[in-house]
NUGUTOR-966580 format. One line per field, with one value per atom (N, C-alpha, C): residue number from 0; atom name; x, y, z. Coordinates in steps of 0.05 Angstrom, whole numbers. Layout:
num NUM,...;
atomo CA,...;
u X,...;
v Y,...;
w Z,...;
END
This chain:
num 0,0,0,1,1,1,2,2,2,3,3,3,4,4,4,5,5,5,6,6,6,7,7,7,8,8,8,9,9,9,10,10,10,11,11,11,12,12,12,13,13,13,14,14,14,15,15,15,16,16,16,17,17,17,18,18,18,19,19,19,20,20,20,21,21,21,22,22,22,23,23,23,24,24,24,25,25,25,26,26,26,27,27,27,28,28,28,29,29,29,30,30,30,31,31,31,32,32,32,33,33,33,34,34,34,35,35,35,36,36,36,37,37,37,38,38,38,39,39,39,40,40,40,41,41,41,42,42,42,43,43,43,44,44,44,45,45,45,46,46,46,47,47,47,48,48,48,49,49,49,50,50,50,51,51,51,52,52,52,53,53,53,54,54,54,55,55,55,56,56,56,57,57,57,58,58,58,59,59,59,60,60,60,61,61,61,62,62,62,63,63,63,64,64,64,65,65,65,66,66,66,67,67,67,68,68,68,69,69,69,70,70,70,71,71,71,72,72,72,73,73,73,74,74,74,75,75,75,76,76,76,77,77,77,78,78,78,79,79,79,80,80,80,81,81,81,82,82,82,83,83,83,84,84,84,85,85,85,86,86,86,87,87,87,88,88,88,89,89,89,90,90,90,91,91,91,92,92,92,93,93,93,94,94,94,95,95,95,96,96,96,97,97,97,98,98,98,99,99,99,100,100,100,101,101,101,102,102,102,103,103,103,104,104,104,105,105,105,106,106,106,107,107,107,108,108,108,109,109,109,110,110,110,111,111,111,112,112,112,113,113,113,114,114,114,115,115,115,116,116,116,117,117,117,118,118,118,119,119,119,120,120,120,121,121,121,122,122,122,123,123,123,124,124,124,125,125,125,126,126,126,127,127,127,128,128,128,129,129,129,130,130,130,131,131,131,132,132,132,133,133,133,134,134,134,135,135,135,136,136,136,137,137,137,138,138,138,139,139,139,140,140,140,141,141,141,142,142,142,143,143,143,144,144,144,145,145,145,146,146,146,147,147,147,148,148,148,149,149,149,150,150,150,151,151,151,152,152,152,153,153,153,154,154,154,155,155,155,156,156,156,157,157,157,158,158,158,159,159,159,160,160,160,161,161,161,162,162,162,163,163,163,164,164,164,165,165,165,166,166,166,167,167,167,168,168,168,169,169,169,170,170,170,171,171,171,172,172,172,173,173,173,174,174,174,175,175,175,176,176,176,177,177,177,178,178,178,179,179,179,180,180,180,181,181,181,182,182,182,183,183,183,184,184,184,185,185,185,186,186,186,187,187,187,188,188,188,189,189,189,190,190,190,191,191,191,192,192,192,193,193,193,194,194,194,195,195,195,196,196,196,197,197,197,198,198,198,199,199,199,200,200,200,201,201,201,202,202,202,203,203,203,204,204,204,205,205,205,206,206,206,207,207,207,208,208,208,209,209,209,210,210,210,211,211,211,212,212,212,213,213,213,214,214,214,215,215,215,216,216,216,217,217,217,218,218,218,219,219,219,220,220,220,221,221,221,222,222,222,223,223,223,224,224,224,225,225,225,226,226,226,227,227,227,228,228,228,229,229,229,230,230,230,231,231,231,232,232,232,233,233,233,234,234,234,235,235,235,236,236,236,237,237,237,238,238,238,239,239,239,240,240,240,241,241,241,242,242,242,243,243,243,244,244,244,245,245,245,246,246,246,247,247,247,248,248,248,249,249,249,250,250,250,251,251,251,252,252,252,253,253,253,254,254,254,255,255,255,256,256,256,257,257,257,258,258,258,259,259,259,260,260,260,261,261,261,262,262,262,263,263,263,264,264,264,265,265,265,266,266,266,267,267,267,268,268,268,269,269,269,270,270,270,271,271,271,272,272,272,273,273,273,274,274,274,275,275,275,276,276,276,277,277,277,278,278,278,279,279,279,280,280,280,281,281,281,282,282,282,283,283,283,284,284,284,285,285,285,286,286,286,287,287,287,288,288,288,289,289,289,290,290,290,291,291,291,292,292,292,293,293,293,294,294,294,295,295,295,296,296,296,297,297,297,298,298,298,299,299,299,300,300,300,301,301,301,302,302,302,303,303,303,304,304,304,305,305,305,306,306,306,307,307,307,308,308,308,309,309,309,310,310,310,311,311,311,312,312,312,313,313,313,314,314,314,315,315,315,316,316,316,317,317,317,318,318,318,319,319,319,320,320,320,321,321,321,322,322,322,323,323,323,324,324,324,325,325,325,326,326,326,327,327,327,328,328,328,329,329,329,330,330,330,331,331,331,332,332,332,333,333,333,334,334,334,335,335,335,336,336,336,337,337,337,338,338,338,339,339,339,340,340,340,341,341,341,342,342,342,343,343,343;
atomo N,CA,C,N,CA,C,N,CA,C,N,CA,C,N,CA,C,N,CA,C,N,CA,C,N,CA,C,N,CA,C,N,CA,C,N,CA,C,N,CA,C,N,CA,C,N,CA,C,N,CA,C,N,CA,C,N,CA,C,N,CA,C,N,CA,C,N,CA,C,N,CA,C,N,CA,C,N,CA,C,N,CA,C,N,CA,C,N,CA,C,N,CA,C,N,CA,C,N,CA,C,N,CA,C,N,CA,C,N,CA,C,N,CA,C,N,CA,C,N,CA,C,N,CA,C,N,CA,C,N,CA,C,N,CA,C,N,CA,C,N,CA,C,N,CA,C,N,CA,C,N,CA,C,N,CA,C,N,CA,C,N,CA,C,N,CA,C,N,CA,C,N,CA,C,N,CA,C,N,CA,C,N,CA,C,N,CA,C,N,CA,C,N,CA,C,N,CA,C,N,CA,C,N,CA,C,N,CA,C,N,CA,C,N,CA,C,N,CA,C,N,CA,C,N,CA,C,N,CA,C,N,CA,C,N,CA,C,N,CA,C,N,CA,C,N,CA,C,N,CA,C,N,CA,C,N,CA,C,N,CA,C,N,CA,C,N,CA,C,N,CA,C,N,CA,C,N,CA,C,N,CA,C,N,CA,C,N,CA,C,N,CA,C,N,CA,C,N,CA,C,N,CA,C,N,CA,C,N,CA,C,N,CA,C,N,CA,C,N,CA,C,N,CA,C,N,CA,C,N,CA,C,N,CA,C,N,CA,C,N,CA,C,N,CA,C,N,CA,C,N,CA,C,N,CA,C,N,CA,C,N,CA,C,N,CA,C,N,CA,C,N,CA,C,N,CA,C,N,CA,C,N,CA,C,N,CA,C,N,CA,C,N,CA,C,N,CA,C,N,CA,C,N,CA,C,N,CA,C,N,CA,C,N,CA,C,N,CA,C,N,CA,C,N,CA,C,N,CA,C,N,CA,C,N,CA,C,N,CA,C,N,CA,C,N,CA,C,N,CA,C,N,CA,C,N,CA,C,N,CA,C,N,CA,C,N,CA,C,N,CA,C,N,CA,C,N,CA,C,N,CA,C,N,CA,C,N,CA,C,N,CA,C,N,CA,C,N,CA,C,N,CA,C,N,CA,C,N,CA,C,N,CA,C,N,CA,C,N,CA,C,N,CA,C,N,CA,C,N,CA,C,N,CA,C,N,CA,C,N,CA,C,N,CA,C,N,CA,C,N,CA,C,N,CA,C,N,CA,C,N,CA,C,N,CA,C,N,CA,C,N,CA,C,N,CA,C,N,CA,C,N,CA,C,N,CA,C,N,CA,C,N,CA,C,N,CA,C,N,CA,C,N,CA,C,N,CA,C,N,CA,C,N,CA,C,N,CA,C,N,CA,C,N,CA,C,N,CA,C,N,CA,C,N,CA,C,N,CA,C,N,CA,C,N,CA,C,N,CA,C,N,CA,C,N,CA,C,N,CA,C,N,CA,C,N,CA,C,N,CA,C,N,CA,C,N,CA,C,N,CA,C,N,CA,C,N,CA,C,N,CA,C,N,CA,C,N,CA,C,N,CA,C,N,CA,C,N,CA,C,N,CA,C,N,CA,C,N,CA,C,N,CA,C,N,CA,C,N,CA,C,N,CA,C,N,CA,C,N,CA,C,N,CA,C,N,CA,C,N,CA,C,N,CA,C,N,CA,C,N,CA,C,N,CA,C,N,CA,C,N,CA,C,N,CA,C,N,CA,C,N,CA,C,N,CA,C,N,CA,C,N,CA,C,N,CA,C,N,CA,C,N,CA,C,N,CA,C,N,CA,C,N,CA,C,N,CA,C,N,CA,C,N,CA,C,N,CA,C,N,CA,C,N,CA,C,N,CA,C,N,CA,C,N,CA,C,N,CA,C,N,CA,C,N,CA,C,N,CA,C,N,CA,C,N,CA,C,N,CA,C,N,CA,C,N,CA,C,N,CA,C,N,CA,C,N,CA,C,N,CA,C,N,CA,C,N,CA,C,N,CA,C,N,CA,C,N,CA,C,N,CA,C,N,CA,C,N,CA,C,N,CA,C,N,CA,C,N,CA,C,N,CA,C,N,CA,C,N,CA,C,N,CA,C,N,CA,C,N,CA,C,N,CA,C,N,CA,C,N,CA,C,N,CA,C,N,CA,C,N,CA,C,N,CA,C,N,CA,C,N,CA,C,N,CA,C,N,CA,C,N,CA,C,N,CA,C,N,CA,C,N,CA,C,N,CA,C,N,CA,C,N,CA,C,N,CA,C,N,CA,C,N,CA,C,N,CA,C,N,CA,C,N,CA,C,N,CA,C,N,CA,C,N,CA,C,N,CA,C,N,CA,C,N,CA,C,N,CA,C,N,CA,C,N,CA,C,N,CA,C,N,CA,C,N,CA,C,N,CA,C,N,CA,C,N,CA,C,N,CA,C,N,CA,C,N,CA,C,N,CA,C,N,CA,C,N,CA,C,N,CA,C,N,CA,C,N,CA,C,N,CA,C,N,CA,C,N,CA,C,N,CA,C,N,CA,C,N,CA,C,N,CA,C,N,CA,C,N,CA,C,N,CA,C,N,CA,C,N,CA,C,N,CA,C,N,CA,C,N,CA,C,N,CA,C,N,CA,C,N,CA,C,N,CA,C,N,CA,C,N,CA,C,N,CA,C,N,CA,C,N,CA,C;
u -89,-79,-59,-36,-15,-24,-17,-24,2,14,39,34,39,33,53,42,59,47,63,53,59,42,44,43,56,57,43,28,14,17,21,20,-9,-20,-47,-45,-56,-56,-85,-89,-115,-121,-145,-153,-175,-172,-192,-196,-220,-225,-215,-206,-196,-167,-159,-132,-111,-116,-98,-108,-91,-100,-105,-127,-131,-112,-107,-91,-109,-96,-112,-125,-111,-123,-149,-149,-173,-196,-189,-209,-221,-203,-213,-227,-218,-232,-261,-264,-291,-308,-297,-311,-320,-302,-308,-330,-328,-348,-376,-377,-403,-414,-397,-406,-415,-400,-406,-423,-430,-446,-433,-406,-391,-388,-384,-381,-352,-335,-307,-288,-267,-247,-221,-221,-197,-192,-166,-158,-170,-172,-181,-156,-154,-131,-126,-100,-92,-104,-104,-114,-144,-158,-187,-192,-176,-179,-173,-152,-146,-167,-178,-200,-225,-229,-252,-249,-225,-220,-224,-213,-216,-245,-261,-290,-304,-294,-305,-301,-277,-271,-289,-291,-307,-336,-346,-374,-380,-360,-364,-362,-343,-339,-336,-342,-340,-366,-364,-388,-407,-399,-416,-398,-407,-391,-392,-370,-368,-369,-390,-395,-391,-377,-375,-390,-414,-431,-420,-404,-394,-371,-353,-330,-336,-360,-368,-348,-341,-322,-333,-325,-334,-313,-312,-293,-305,-294,-304,-283,-288,-272,-290,-279,-294,-302,-327,-339,-335,-332,-331,-309,-317,-299,-275,-280,-258,-237,-243,-224,-212,-222,-214,-183,-172,-143,-127,-140,-126,-125,-148,-150,-143,-150,-144,-129,-106,-89,-87,-86,-88,-64,-47,-24,-29,-45,-54,-31,-12,11,29,27,43,25,0,-19,-23,-23,-24,-49,-63,-84,-75,-74,-66,-78,-79,-91,-102,-121,-132,-160,-165,-192,-197,-223,-230,-245,-239,-253,-247,-261,-257,-281,-282,-303,-328,-351,-376,-391,-412,-428,-411,-393,-374,-385,-407,-418,-403,-386,-370,-385,-374,-385,-364,-373,-354,-358,-335,-335,-323,-322,-311,-289,-265,-242,-248,-263,-269,-292,-308,-331,-336,-324,-327,-355,-374,-401,-416,-404,-416,-407,-425,-419,-444,-439,-461,-452,-470,-463,-464,-444,-444,-466,-478,-500,-488,-505,-495,-488,-492,-483,-459,-449,-426,-400,-385,-360,-336,-318,-293,-273,-270,-255,-226,-210,-182,-177,-155,-147,-126,-128,-110,-101,-75,-64,-63,-70,-67,-55,-43,-32,-38,-51,-56,-40,-24,-8,-18,-30,-43,-33,-9,2,-16,-24,-46,-39,-14,-8,3,-3,5,-20,-16,-37,-31,-11,-1,2,-10,-8,3,3,15,-4,-7,-22,-3,-2,12,-10,-11,-32,-20,-28,-19,-41,-31,-49,-37,-50,-39,-40,-22,-22,-48,-59,-83,-108,-107,-131,-125,-138,-133,-156,-149,-169,-166,-143,-137,-157,-169,-187,-213,-219,-242,-235,-211,-202,-192,-178,-167,-188,-210,-232,-244,-245,-255,-237,-211,-193,-195,-199,-203,-227,-249,-274,-272,-255,-253,-245,-229,-219,-235,-258,-276,-295,-291,-307,-324,-350,-367,-357,-358,-351,-321,-305,-277,-258,-263,-244,-259,-245,-255,-242,-248,-236,-205,-192,-163,-150,-126,-110,-91,-89,-71,-50,-25,-3,15,18,36,64,77,103,121,146,167,191,197,220,246,262,287,305,307,324,316,291,281,286,284,290,319,337,365,370,357,361,351,328,317,336,345,363,389,398,423,420,396,392,373,372,353,368,354,366,347,359,343,341,316,312,312,300,298,293,298,293,273,254,235,234,236,234,212,194,172,167,157,152,131,113,94,108,100,114,93,93,74,89,77,87,67,77,58,71,54,62,44,54,37,39,47,47,19,16,-10,-28,-16,-33,-41,-29,-35,-47,-33,-41,-48,-31,-35,-18,-29,-14,-26,-9,-18,2,-10,7,13,38,47,62,63,80,104,128,152,162,165,175,200,220,245,249,251,256,285,299,327,329,335,336,365,368,394,397,415,418,427,445,455,436,418,399,415,435,452,458,443,448,438,455,448,439,418,409,431,451,472,489,488,503,485,461,442,453,466,476,494,513,531,517,499,486,466,453,434,447,470,485,491,499,506,481,460,436,422,421,407,421,445,460,455,440,432,415,418,404,388,366,351,347,342,339,310,296,268,266,242,238,246,247,255,285,300,328,336,317,323,335,357,370,362,352,343,356,366,376,353,356,335,331,350,349,327,318,298,270,267,240,225,199,182,179,175,171,194,205,229,225,226,221,242,246,262,244,253,238,256,249,267,252,268,257,276,264,280,295,321,337,327,323,315,285,270,241,230,216,204,175,163,135,129,145,138,143,125,129,147,162,181,166,178,166,176,158,166,173,194,201,209,205,210,240,251,279,282,273,274,300,314,340,355,377,394,385,363,354,330,324,301,283,258,238,222,226,214,185,167,139,137,117,115,103,116,107,130,126,146,134,146,138,150,133,141,157,160,174,202,215,243,246,224,225,213,193,180,174,166,159,131,128,101,93,68,58,57,51,51,32,10,-9,-3,22,32,18,3,-8,14,17,38,35,57,56,50,26,16,33,43,59,85,97,121,115,92,84,80,66,61,87,106,132,147,146,160,149,122,109,115,114,119,148,166,194,201,189,194,182,159,146,164,173,188,216,230,258,263,245,250,230,204,184,180,176,171,194,220,241,242,233,233,209,186,161,160,172,172,200,216,244,247,226,227,229,221,222,249,267,292,316,313,334,355,380,401,410,405,411,440,456,484,500;
v -193,-194,-171,-178,-158,-136,-111,-88,-75,-86,-76,-53,-28,-5,-4,4,6,29,39,58,48,56,48,72,71,93,86,106,102,126,122,144,145,169,174,185,171,180,187,213,221,206,195,179,194,195,211,198,201,192,212,236,256,250,259,254,267,292,306,303,292,287,313,315,339,339,362,365,368,368,372,400,419,446,444,429,426,414,393,379,398,411,428,453,463,485,477,453,444,441,432,430,457,477,504,517,513,525,513,487,474,484,486,495,524,541,570,579,560,567,589,587,607,598,616,609,612,624,627,610,601,584,600,626,641,654,656,672,663,636,626,620,632,630,601,594,567,559,578,572,566,580,575,547,539,513,491,494,473,472,495,496,483,486,474,443,433,405,394,409,401,399,419,418,395,389,366,340,337,313,312,335,336,329,339,334,305,289,261,244,251,233,248,273,287,284,272,268,246,231,209,187,163,140,135,128,116,86,73,45,27,5,-17,-41,-46,-67,-95,-97,-123,-131,-112,-118,-113,-102,-96,-78,-57,-37,-9,10,38,56,82,101,129,148,176,195,221,242,255,259,273,301,308,332,357,352,375,395,420,441,444,439,442,421,399,378,379,398,398,402,421,425,402,387,365,340,335,310,313,336,341,367,366,390,396,422,431,450,442,459,466,487,493,501,516,525,502,479,456,434,439,421,395,398,374,376,353,348,323,324,300,300,277,274,247,245,220,215,191,181,160,155,134,113,87,67,39,20,-8,-25,-49,-69,-63,-71,-70,-96,-100,-124,-149,-149,-171,-196,-192,-215,-219,-201,-204,-194,-202,-192,-175,-157,-142,-151,-153,-162,-141,-148,-130,-145,-135,-148,-151,-133,-134,-152,-159,-176,-194,-218,-237,-244,-242,-249,-226,-203,-180,-179,-185,-184,-178,-167,-160,-162,-170,-173,-146,-141,-116,-115,-93,-91,-92,-97,-99,-72,-51,-24,-14,-30,-22,-25,-3,-3,-5,-23,-26,-6,16,39,39,46,52,79,92,116,107,120,115,141,143,168,166,189,190,217,218,243,243,265,268,292,287,308,311,335,339,365,366,390,399,424,433,429,433,433,406,385,357,340,318,297,273,276,254,264,250,257,234,238,218,214,189,181,165,173,158,149,123,112,94,99,82,61,37,14,-2,-23,-43,-70,-88,-115,-130,-126,-141,-126,-100,-84,-65,-72,-57,-38,-15,4,8,-1,5,-7,-30,-42,-27,-8,9,38,46,74,79,59,63,66,50,55,83,92,119,140,137,155,154,130,128,144,141,154,184,193,221,238,227,243,237,226,222,246,263,287,285,290,287,304,291,303,312,302,310,287,271,249,224,202,176,170,146,138,139,149,150,123,120,96,99,79,80,58,66,48,46,22,20,29,42,55,53,47,48,64,87,102,86,90,75,79,104,109,93,90,74,45,35,8,1,20,16,15,32,33,7,-3,-27,-51,-52,-75,-74,-50,-47,-56,-52,-59,-82,-100,-123,-149,-170,-197,-215,-235,-255,-279,-286,-307,-335,-337,-364,-363,-385,-389,-413,-410,-432,-439,-465,-475,-496,-494,-514,-521,-546,-556,-578,-580,-602,-627,-650,-674,-697,-713,-735,-761,-774,-800,-821,-841,-861,-889,-908,-936,-952,-960,-974,-1004,-1013,-1042,-1053,-1077,-1088,-1091,-1092,-1095,-1069,-1047,-1021,-1000,-994,-973,-947,-939,-914,-891,-868,-844,-820,-801,-778,-755,-730,-707,-695,-687,-675,-649,-632,-609,-613,-613,-616,-588,-583,-556,-560,-544,-545,-517,-516,-492,-492,-471,-468,-443,-447,-425,-416,-391,-381,-385,-401,-408,-384,-368,-344,-320,-322,-300,-274,-276,-253,-249,-262,-259,-232,-215,-188,-190,-175,-176,-168,-153,-145,-169,-191,-215,-236,-229,-248,-263,-250,-263,-286,-282,-303,-328,-323,-345,-359,-344,-356,-376,-369,-386,-413,-412,-436,-453,-440,-454,-467,-453,-464,-489,-493,-517,-541,-538,-561,-580,-606,-626,-645,-655,-676,-699,-722,-746,-756,-759,-768,-798,-808,-837,-853,-840,-854,-851,-839,-836,-812,-795,-771,-750,-738,-717,-690,-673,-646,-625,-604,-582,-563,-548,-529,-508,-504,-484,-490,-516,-524,-522,-516,-515,-491,-494,-474,-449,-452,-429,-426,-402,-396,-369,-370,-346,-342,-317,-311,-295,-293,-279,-260,-234,-214,-200,-192,-177,-155,-132,-110,-119,-114,-122,-106,-121,-108,-106,-113,-112,-137,-135,-158,-162,-142,-144,-152,-143,-147,-176,-185,-212,-210,-231,-229,-223,-208,-201,-220,-232,-251,-237,-246,-235,-258,-254,-274,-275,-300,-303,-306,-285,-286,-274,-260,-249,-244,-229,-224,-199,-187,-163,-169,-152,-155,-132,-137,-116,-114,-93,-90,-80,-93,-84,-56,-40,-12,-9,-21,-20,-14,4,10,4,-15,-20,1,14,39,34,10,4,15,15,24,53,68,96,116,107,125,110,125,113,102,78,66,65,68,66,36,30,3,-15,-4,-19,-18,-9,-8,13,31,53,74,86,106,131,144,171,188,199,211,234,251,273,264,242,231,220,206,195,217,238,261,273,278,289,271,245,225,225,226,225,250,273,298,300,292,293,274,249,229,239,251,262,283,302,325,318,302,297,273,254,229,224,225,217,237,263,283,284,285,286,262,239,215,214,222,221,243,266,289,298,281,289,313,319,341,368,368,393,396,377,378,376,387,386,408,399,418,432,457,472,482,477,485,467;
w 364,336,332,321,317,298,305,288,279,258,248,229,236,218,195,172,148,131,113,94,65,47,20,2,-21,-40,-66,-76,-102,-119,-145,-164,-175,-174,-185,-213,-232,-260,-268,-275,-285,-310,-312,-335,-350,-376,-392,-419,-430,-457,-478,-469,-487,-494,-517,-527,-509,-501,-483,-454,-437,-410,-395,-380,-364,-340,-329,-305,-281,-257,-233,-234,-246,-249,-265,-286,-303,-286,-271,-255,-233,-219,-197,-207,-231,-243,-250,-261,-268,-243,-221,-196,-187,-189,-180,-197,-224,-242,-236,-232,-226,-200,-180,-153,-153,-167,-166,-190,-208,-232,-248,-251,-267,-296,-313,-342,-351,-335,-343,-327,-341,-327,-322,-329,-328,-301,-294,-271,-244,-241,-215,-198,-175,-158,-149,-148,-140,-113,-94,-67,-69,-86,-89,-100,-120,-132,-112,-96,-76,-54,-46,-27,-38,-64,-77,-76,-81,-79,-51,-31,-3,4,-3,3,-11,-35,-50,-36,-24,-8,17,31,55,49,27,20,17,10,5,31,49,72,99,100,125,141,164,181,172,151,142,131,135,127,97,85,59,63,54,62,38,43,23,34,24,35,29,8,0,19,24,42,71,77,105,118,104,116,110,127,124,135,125,136,133,147,146,158,154,167,188,212,233,224,229,218,237,263,281,273,271,263,282,307,326,322,309,304,275,259,231,228,244,242,253,271,284,265,253,237,208,196,167,165,152,148,119,113,85,80,61,53,24,20,-8,-26,-14,-31,-40,-25,-32,-45,-49,-62,-46,-19,-2,16,17,37,52,79,93,121,133,160,165,183,193,184,175,171,192,198,216,201,205,191,201,190,197,189,200,193,209,197,212,207,223,221,222,243,246,260,274,289,315,323,347,372,394,420,433,451,468,497,511,539,557,582,603,618,618,632,661,672,701,708,688,692,668,669,646,639,658,652,638,637,624,594,577,548,532,509,491,462,445,416,403,387,372,351,347,327,299,280,252,241,256,246,263,282,297,281,279,263,282,277,293,282,295,284,291,272,275,261,269,254,233,209,187,176,170,159,128,115,86,78,55,44,14,5,-24,-34,-55,-68,-96,-102,-128,-141,-152,-164,-187,-187,-205,-235,-242,-271,-280,-265,-272,-275,-289,-292,-275,-258,-242,-213,-194,-166,-150,-123,-105,-82,-74,-50,-32,-7,14,34,39,56,78,102,125,131,134,140,163,170,189,174,183,171,177,201,208,202,201,196,172,149,125,118,108,98,68,57,29,10,17,-2,-6,12,7,3,12,8,-20,-31,-58,-79,-79,-98,-94,-70,-65,-79,-77,-90,-120,-131,-160,-169,-153,-160,-156,-137,-130,-154,-172,-195,-220,-217,-240,-241,-260,-263,-289,-287,-310,-334,-357,-383,-384,-365,-366,-361,-341,-335,-325,-328,-318,-291,-281,-255,-258,-238,-239,-237,-249,-246,-222,-205,-183,-187,-186,-190,-165,-153,-130,-137,-119,-125,-101,-106,-84,-95,-82,-91,-91,-112,-115,-91,-81,-59,-34,-30,-7,-11,-37,-42,-36,-44,-38,-8,7,35,48,39,50,44,19,12,28,33,48,76,88,116,120,100,101,101,107,106,90,76,62,81,88,108,96,72,60,30,17,-11,-14,-32,-36,-66,-71,-99,-99,-118,-120,-149,-152,-179,-177,-197,-198,-209,-198,-206,-205,-226,-229,-220,-201,-192,-201,-216,-226,-223,-220,-219,-237,-259,-279,-276,-252,-247,-250,-261,-268,-244,-220,-196,-183,-191,-177,-196,-217,-236,-222,-204,-189,-200,-200,-206,-191,-185,-170,-176,-178,-181,-154,-150,-125,-131,-110,-112,-93,-105,-90,-83,-57,-48,-32,-39,-24,-11,15,30,41,35,44,61,87,106,111,116,125,155,163,191,207,196,210,207,189,183,178,161,156,127,109,80,71,63,53,24,16,-12,-32,-23,-42,-50,-35,-42,-54,-62,-73,-97,-115,-139,-133,-113,-105,-94,-75,-61,-80,-97,-115,-134,-143,-161,-148,-122,-107,-102,-93,-85,-109,-131,-154,-165,-157,-166,-149,-126,-110,-127,-122,-138,-120,-131,-118,-138,-128,-144,-141,-164,-163,-159,-156,-152,-176,-199,-223,-228,-209,-212,-228,-235,-250,-231,-239,-224,-234,-216,-224,-205,-217,-201,-195,-173,-165,-187,-203,-224,-244,-246,-265,-254,-228,-216,-226,-230,-243,-225,-200,-182,-163,-163,-146,-132,-105,-90,-68,-61,-37,-18,7,28,42,41,52,75,96,119,126,135,145,170,171,195,219,241,266,269,248,250,262,284,298,291,278,272,243,224,196,188,171,160,136,129,106,81,63,37,16,1,-20,-45,-58,-85,-103,-129,-149,-156,-157,-164,-194,-209,-238,-249,-232,-239,-214,-216,-192,-177,-185,-171,-154,-135,-118,-122,-130,-133,-107,-92,-66,-70,-55,-56,-44,-54,-45,-18,2,30,48,67,87,114,129,156,174,190,204,229,238,263,264,241,239,233,231,222,242,257,276,302,322,348,347,358,360,389,394,421,429,454,464,449,439,423,393,386,359,342,354,339,336,313,309,326,332,342,318,316,292,282,300,292,278,289,277,249,246,220,200,209,191,181,200,193,174,179,162,134,132,106,90,103,88,79,97,90,67,68,47,21,22,-3,-16,0,-11,-20,-3,-8,-27,-28,-42,-65,-58,-77,-100,-93,-114,-135,-126,-146,-165,-155,-172,-191,-181,-197,-218,-211,-229,-236,-249,-254,-272,-288,-306,-292,-266,-250,-236,-240,-225,-244,-268,-288,-280,-278,-272,-298,-299,-324,-326,-305,-305,-323;
END
């Protein structure tokens, strides 16, 4: 099964029943006070607060699985101190925690075999977890109520469906905040770059249509879905020329069994499919043809950005560098524009 690595971006919004939203400083201060049984919130060093949050994360998933019994998935952080710097890195002055978690499906009912001996096989136990490494990055600026999550997944093996609920719960602090809201996000600069270097592979138009025959001998009727797929033969349609081609294609017409002429522009569902040029692994991304613009899903397929190993696992150091650079140079300025006001 293909393992196409990708990363996704999310904005973390602290959620609270209070009128004024708490900041990450408020949340981590509360964690510190509870842990240390202190009565004062004043003059707690930033580094201490970030270390408190890091320990809070470790206490939940370090050396023990976070299990979702419904989805049959689990994940954890390796506990061994000798691996701490390798798997989880902490940049307290930049409010960043990032590194690798291990996770995957369990109780799959699968068997394992031996390439050298086909007769040698055994069924995996219901507690056996099929592990992959996944990269994540958490950015939690102390004086903000909004943070950033970058998460690496695979197309065939997903961890986001169990990791994202964990992140929502992570920022729920008793008497202070509710579960956090996570919003998928794609930086505008990256959208522009993808559109510039992408191709539109096909257009799909579909509509429900009732075919009936009220002849006295038949009295038959049935609802059908008519779908028209239009492919780019040259596979070279750039998204920047979408407006031109869409106008031409929507004017195509079909004739129904009743002689009714309908243009594709009248069909209820209209989609396009876009793919990054040069990507052999990624599946085309569907977008709605509701206007002349393309709203790119908040997913980056890593094939065009970093080196992948033969088994399509990322070179982790390259992924780490790519995520940190993207965060600092592209994501942070867009999410926090108030911090980049030119006063000249």
